[in-house]
N, C-alpha and C positions, 0 to 999 in steps of 0.2 A: 267200102266203109266211109271214106271222105264224103261221098254223095249223101249217105244216110245222115252223117253228122251235120252237114250243111242244111239239109231239109229240116232237121229237128231244130237247129238253132234259128233258122230263118222263120219258121212257123212260130216258135216261141217269142221271138222279138216282135213279130207283128201283133200278137195278142196281149203281150205282157209288159210292153215298154213302160206303160204308165205306173206299174207297180214299183219300179226302181226309182222312186222319188218321194220326197217329203220335205216340207220346209224346215230348214235348220234355223234360219233367221228370216222373219217376215212380220208383217202386221199381225198382232196377236189374234185378232178376230179371224182373219183369213187362215192363219196357221191352225187355229183350233178347229175350224170347220173342216179343213182339208184332212187333218189327222183323224178326226172322228169319222169322216167319210171313208177313209182307207181302212180304218179299223172295222167298220161295218162290212166292207168288201171282203176283207180277210176272213171274217167270221161267217160269211154267207155262202150258200150254194147259188151259182149263177151261170148264165151263158153269155158269151161275148161274141157278137157278130162284127167282123172287121172287114173293111175294104181298104186295101193298101195300094197306092199308086206310085210307081217308080219314076225315075227321071225321064224315061222314054214314054210315059203315059200308059204303061201296061198295068192292068188291075189284077190284084190277087185277092180272092175272097176266102176268109177263114172263119170257121165257127169253132169255138172252144166252150166246152161244158165243164164247169168245175163243181164237183161235189165238195172238194176242199182244195187247198193249194198243192196237196200231195196226191190227189186223185182226180185226174181230168182226161178228157178226150178231145182231140183236135182233128178237124177235117178241112181239107182244101179240095180243089177240083180234082186233084189226082193222087193225093196222099192223105192217109189217116193214121193217127197213132193214139194209143192209150197208155197213160202213165199212172202206175200205182206205186205205193211206197217201196215195193220190193221187186218190181218187174216192169218192162216196157214192151209193147207190141206195136208193129207197124204193118201197113199194107199199102200197095199201090193200086189205084183204081178199085175194081171189085175182086182183086186177087185174094189169096189166102193171107190170113194174119201170120206174121212171123216175129220172132224175137231177135233183135239185133245181136251181133256176136259179142258186144260189150254191155256192161251194166249201165244203160242210159238212165235208169231211175236215179242212180247215185249222182249222175251228172246234173239232172234236173234239181236234185236237192241242193246242190251247190249254187244253182242259178236262180232259184226262186226265193225271194224274201218271205219269211214266215212271221215276222213280228214288226211292229211299228218301228222299233229300233233298227231293224235291218233295212227299213225303207228310207231312213234318214239320209244316208250318205249321198254326196254328189249333187244335191239340189241347191239351186240359187235363183235369184230374180223372181221371187214369189210376188204375184200381183193380184189384187182383187179387181176383176174386170166388170163388176156390176151384175146385172141380171139379164137373162134372155128367156124367150119361150122356146122350148124344145118339145116337139110332138105334143103340143097343147099343154105342157107343164111349165110352170115357172121354175127357173133354175138359177142358182148362184154360180157365177163363172169365175174360176181361179186359174191363173196361168203360172208356169214355172219352167225353168231349164234344168236339164239333167246331164251330168257328165260322169261316167263311171266305166268300169271294166267288168266283163263277164268272161271267165275262162280265158283271159288274155286279150279279148276283143274289146277295143274302145268303142263306146256307145255315147252319142250325144243326141239330145233331143230338146225341142221346145214343145211343151204340152199345155193343153187347155182342157180342164175338166168341168163338167156341168153337173151340179149337185141339186137334187130336188128338195122339196119342202120337208121330206122325211130324213134329210141328211144323207141320202145315198147317191153315189155317182151313177148317172144314167148314160153318160156319153163322155168319150175322151177323144180329142183331136191331137195328133202328134206329127211333127216334122222331125224326122230322125236321120241320123247317119250311122251306119253300122257295117262293118266288114267292107268298107269302101263303097257302100251303096246308100243312096239317099232315097227317102220315100215319105209320102204323106199318108197317114192312116187315120181313118175315122172308125171308132169302135163304139158300138151300141150295146149296153149292158141290160140284161133282164134277170131279175132275181127269181129263183125258183127252188124252194125247199125240197121239191120232189126229185131233183136230179140225183141219180145213183150211178156211179162208175165202177164197173167190175171187169174182170178178165174176159176176153172174147170167147165165145163158145167154140 
């Protein structure tokens, strides 16, 4: 059970660190742009491709598909899981899907922010970093720091988000420390209204 819990928390932190933030005090323009971008993310179906590099240089690649914040599927090189509002499934490699012995869906409900107000806590040092070109798109760049706790685990990170001309976050870079581990994560976001997440067959 501890191994399962560690896998779930680690995968969740890789793909969702940027959601635990929002400017409490900052330049009004940067604050408004960032709030609006996170609201669009919360309201959207999207996939997030993440590459996380730990202190030893080891890379972990994770893909998460969100139909909503309560219905998503995550896949790494050796572990996959599906989280629905009332149940969670896991599998290792190409093995059979199984349901963990405890209600992981309830755990994720406590971990995932669902509103802009949930996203506010723990954020500081909001800065407008100007503009950059990301994959051929002009992007507004905003950085900020996060310090919070999830299920008793302290999490701190310095984050930079890239927001396109439509006001959507298309990339997030994070340097984070969680559960005694430091990592750098680059997350690329693709919006897709056709994503549907259901229980495994």
